[in-house]
Residue, then its C-alpha position, 0 to 999 in steps of 0.5 A: x801870850x800875844x806880844x806881836x800887836x804890842x811890839x809892832x804897835x810901839x814901833x809904829x807909834x814911835x815912828x810917827x809920835x815919839x814917846x806919846x806915840x809909842x805909848x799909844x801904839x803900845x796900847x792899841x797893840x795890846x787891845x789888838x792882841x787881847x782881841x786876837x786871843x780871844x778869838x783864838x780862845x773862841x775857836x779852840x772852845x768851839x773845837x773842843x765842842x765839836x769834837x766832844x760831840x762827834x766822839x761821842x756818838x762814834x764811840x756810842x756806836x762802837x759800844x753799841x756794836x759791842x754785842x757783834x751786831x747793833x740791835x733795834x734796841x741800840x738804835x731806839x736808845x740812841x735816838x732817845x738820847x738825841x731826842x734828849x739832847x733836842x737834836x733836830x736838822x744837821x745836828x741830828x744828821x751829824x749824830x747818826x753819822x758819827x754814831x755809824x762810824x762807830x759801828x765800822x769795821x775799821x774803827x780805831x777807839x784808842x786813837x780816837x780816845x787819845x785824840x780827844x784826851x789830847x784836846x780836852x787837855x786834862x779837863x777832867x770834869x770833861x772827861x768823866x761827863x764823857x765816860x758817864x755818857x758812855x755808861x749811860x748808853x749801856x746801861x739804858x737796856x737795863x744790862x751791862x754786858x761784858x763786852x760793853x764794860x770791857x770797852x768802858x774800861x778802854x775808854x776810862x784808861x785811855x781817858x787816864x780815869x782808871x778802873x777804880x773810877x769807872x767802877x764808882x761811876x757805874x755803881x752811882x749810874x746803875x743806881x740813877x738807872x734804877x731810880x729811872x725805872x721806878x717811874x717818873x715822880x716816884x720817891x728815890x730810894x735811900x740805898x740808891x741816894x747813898x750810891x749815887x753820893x758815892x757814900x754809905x749809911x755809916x758815912x758822917x753828915x759832914x761826909x755826905x755833904x762834902x760828896x754832894x758839893x763836889x758831884x755838884x761842882x763836877x756836874x755844873x752845867x755851865x761850868x761843863x759848857x765852858x769846858x767844851x761840852x757841847x750846848x746840846x749836851x747841857x740837858x744831860x748834865x742838867x738832868x744829872x745835876x737834878x739826880x744828884x740834888x734828889x739823892x742828896x735831898x733824900x739822904x738828908x731827909x732821912x737824917x734830919x740833916x739841916 
């Protein structure tokens, strides 16, 4: 909490205007503190977004190298993700630079993740979104290699999410991948829909609704941007929210839910 604007405002106001001056100075000092606090908050928010952006692509490069070398497929996957984010100009160059950095032999995955977690300050939705993007990258070729899964386990551990959380996300987004492989415009399979919601056919309607609301809350694009998701990645959040909505509609229709 900033107070020095109010302190100096009060002192200076009192010196020149006694009681009235002190009150006026205190009010002006409050406005100064408020404005300075807002500017500080904006700087921190921009710093979090920049770190999310750079860390995403460095870890993505590290995941791509998990098999021992980066293939044309890995590079194409990274380029497709950049296209999905509509990255052009300097933003795309920054992403490519970060991707190459993650492929370096001396890249320190654990230290990078710890710095990212410290900057995210317990923003669980942001940490989860980061992990989901890495899962999406690993699954983009249709396979999850053992070394890729090992890296994802390290990511989940260092971000404080744990193996059980990772396994649930893997199950959910494998279903998402299967749905998108079916082709644009195709109906979502019921099994995939349940997996994306993290539920089973034996789940009650109320459990389905709660799962849907929780997932939509976690993937709300505006909320994620406010917590540190770069605006360039809002399209990814929107796409995930749309898939969750599609899964819910599929389950709801099959059950005749209102």
